[in-house]
N, C-alpha and C positions, 0 to 999 in steps of 0.2 A: 505494500498500499505505499501511495506517495501522497505528500500535501503540499501545498503550497508554502512558500516562504511567508513568515510572519507578517511581513511589509504589505504585503496583497492583500488588499481587504475585501475579498470574495471569496465564497467557497468554490472548493475545485472544480465543480460541474458546470460553473457559469463562466469558467476561463479557460478551461482547458477540454477538449471533446475528442471523440475517437478519432484517430487519425494525427493527432497533434504529435510534433515531434519536440521534445524538450530536453533540457540539459538539469540533469539530478545530481545531488551530493548525499553522500549517506552519512548520517550521525550516529549516535548510538542506537537510537530505537528505530528509526525508520527513513525512509528516504525523503528526500526535500525537492521540490521544483524549483530552480532557480530562475531559469529563463525560458521563454518561448520560443522557439526559431520559426523565422517567416514564413507564414502559410503561402501555399500556391493556389488554395481556393477554399471556401468556408461555404457550407451548403446548411438552408435553414426553410424552415416550414410554419406555418401561422397556426397557431391553437384555434380549433372550432369547437371545443368545450372546456369549460370551465373547471379548474382543479384546484386544491389548496393552496398552490404556489402561483399559479398563473390564471390569468383572465383569460376570457374568450380574445382574440386579435394579438395575443403576445407572440412574437416572433422568437421562435426557438432554434440555436445552431443544432445542429446532430452529426457533423462529419465535417473533417479538414483534411486536405494534400491528398484527395483522389487523384488517382492517375487513369482510372476508368471506372464505368457505371454499369450496372446491369439492371436494366427495368425487367422486372421477372412479371408476367401475367400468367394467367391460367387461361387453358382452354374452356374449360367450365368450375363452376363450383369454388369462387365465385366467377362471373361470367366475364368475357374480355370487353373491357371499357377503352377503347381508343384514346377518349378526350382524356383520361388519366396519362397516357402516353406522351400524348402532345405537351401536356404541361411538364412533365419531365424534363422533354426534350429541349424546352426552352431553359429550365434553368441550367441543365448540364451542358448545353451550348453555350450559353452566355459565360460559363466557368471553362470554356475551352477543354471539357472532360468527354473523351472519345466515351461513346455509348454502344451497348449491345442490347437488343431486345431478347429476353429469354422466354418462349412458350414453355410454362411447364405443364403437366398434364396432358401431353402433346396426344396421348391415347385416346383421347375426349375429343379430339380436331373435327370440326366439320368443315363443308365448304365454305362456311359464313366466317369463320376464323381464318382460313386461307386467303381469302378474299380482302381481309383486313391486314394479314402480315404483308402482303403484297405490295400495299400502300407505302409502307416502309421499305421494304428492299428496293421499291422503284426509286427511294430517295439516297439509295447506297447507303441503308444504316444495317448493319449484319442483325440477321435473325437468327437464332440458336434454338430448337426443339427440342425439349427435355420431356423425360418421364422418371420422377425417381421411382415409384412404382416397378417400372420395368428397367430402371438402369439403363436408359435411353440418353445420348447425348451429351453424359457428363463430360467425358474427355474432350468433346470438341467445345464445351464451354469453359474447361478448364484452360485450353490452348489461348483464350483470349485475356486470362488472368494470371497467367503463370510470372512471376517477377514483378509484379504491379501491386500496389495500392489499392484495391475495389472496392464498391459501396453498392449493396443490394438495396434496389427501393420497389415499392409495390406496395398496392395493397393487402389487406389482412387474408390471411387463408391462401395465398396463391403459391405459397411451398417455397418461399426465401430459406426458413429455416432448414426445410427437408434438404433443400439442395446443399446447403451448407455441409449438411450431415454427409452426404453422399460425396462431396468433395474431400472431406476431412476423413472419411472412411470412418465415422463414428457415429454415435448414439446422443453427443453430451448434450445437444440442444434440444428444447422441450417444444413439442410442436401439437398442434390441435386441428382438429376437423371444423368444417364450416358449418352453420348453423343450419339446420332443416329451416327454421322458420323464415329467416332474414335473408339467406343465401350469400350472408357475408362473413368474412373470418373472424376469429375471435383473437384479439390482442396477445399472441404466445410473448412475441417480444416486444418489451415495455420501453425499453431505451436503447439506443444505438451500444451493440456490443464489437469488439474486436479479436477476431481469430488469427492465428498465424497456421495457416495450411501446410507450407511447403517453405523452403529457402528465397527470401526476399518476396513471398507471396503472403497477402494477408486479405482478409474480408472485413469490412465493416455491415454487421446485420441490423438494419432499420426496423424500426416499428411500422405497422401498416400505417402509413401515413396518407391522408385522404385531402389534406388539402396543402398547396406549397404556396410560398410568399411570391406572388408575381407583381406587386404593387409599386416596384421599383422599376418598372419598365414604362417607359414613355408610349403613349398611344401608338405613335407613330414608329416605332421600332420595333414594335410586336411582330409585324409583318416581316422582320428580316428573318424570323425564326421560322417562317414557312418558305423554305426555298423554291415550292412550285410555284408561287408568285412571282418570284425575279422576270420570266419571261414577260411578264405581261403589265405589272404594277407602274413601269417606267412610260407606259403609252396611256395612261389614263388621262383625262383632259388637265385634272388639277394636281400638281407636284405634290400637295400635302393630302392627297384621297387615302381616306383609311378603308375603302371598299366595305363600307359599312350603311350608312344612311345616304349617302352621295345617289343622286340618280343613275339608273342603269344605263342610260345613253352615254354619262360622261367617264363610267368604270371599266375599263377594260377586263378588270379581274373579276369582275361580277358576270360580264358575258362570258370569259371563261370556263366560270363556273357552271353557267347555265348551257355551255357547249359541250360539257364532259370533260373538258380540257383539264380542269382542277377537280380534285377530288371533294365532293360536297361535303363527307363527313369531317375532313380536315378543315373546308372553311367554315362548318359550324363550331368547330373546336376553335377556332381564330375568333369567331364572332362573341364567343361563349367568354373568353381571356378577355377581348377587348372591353365589352360590356363591363365586365367586373371592374377593370381598372378606371374607366370612364365614371364606374359608378351610376351607369344609367338603367332606367328601367325600361329601355326598349326591347321587345321580345325579338329575340333572334329568329326564333322560330318563323315566327311573322315575315320576316326578311327573306327566309329561305324558302317558304311557301310562294310568297309573292315571286322571286325569283325562279324557282325549278317549276312552279305550276303554269306561269305564262309565258317561260321562256321561250314556248315555239310562237308565239304570237310576236314577239319582239321582231325589231330589225336587227339582224346580228350583221355588228360592223368589225368583226374580229379581222377580216381578212379585205377590209377594204381600203 
């Protein structure tokens, strides 16, 4: 057990996070953290539920100095929600952290999940399919992690802890089943934890996080994390176009969505994130319904 030196007026878990590198000295009784080495990255989330120590909306840091990230999703139980993938991608790309998407419980995969995964493959994001039950894909996943400090992120119940157990060839991490009633995972991992599984290879296991902090992004920069917009956004009528409430005729991104050239689910993710940052009550579902429902009636100016 290590403690902060006495002149640092913080408890240890408010100053040091899993993945941090520190300088320690040993005295007669324990180890004392003297200095924190400069971080390369620091990931955070927003608390959505009140606890004894934290109010709703509190920003909580949960990992530092990450070399690579694995976004773990499940084919079923809980169901695959690409909206969570998109939020994670924003945070990780903003920190220049290479990312792998891991579909766990792949033995339950259907054509619907395959279609979702193809969207990310087309964005050149590696996708690994695993099954801890059948011990499938574990070695391939390890190849992305070896020699790196990695983090596993994803919702409760997708199997992050089971995957780490499989990589470590151990059952030391507690796992649980998905609730039959809610179809959501139970929070087995309640705090971020650090595991060394091979030489210079470690994994930070995080709690099932349902909300990430994207409030620091400006509305205009959010689109930079949706690379499928790149071929179209520069052609919009207005340089500051948010592809949100602007008229269809002036927004080439909207026209690309209506024409099927930009994936509609990814565009919906963009609208959800943007509306949260803008703190607007605009119903993004109305934008989508108007855009896609009437797209054939509109004059398509994409190739004019």
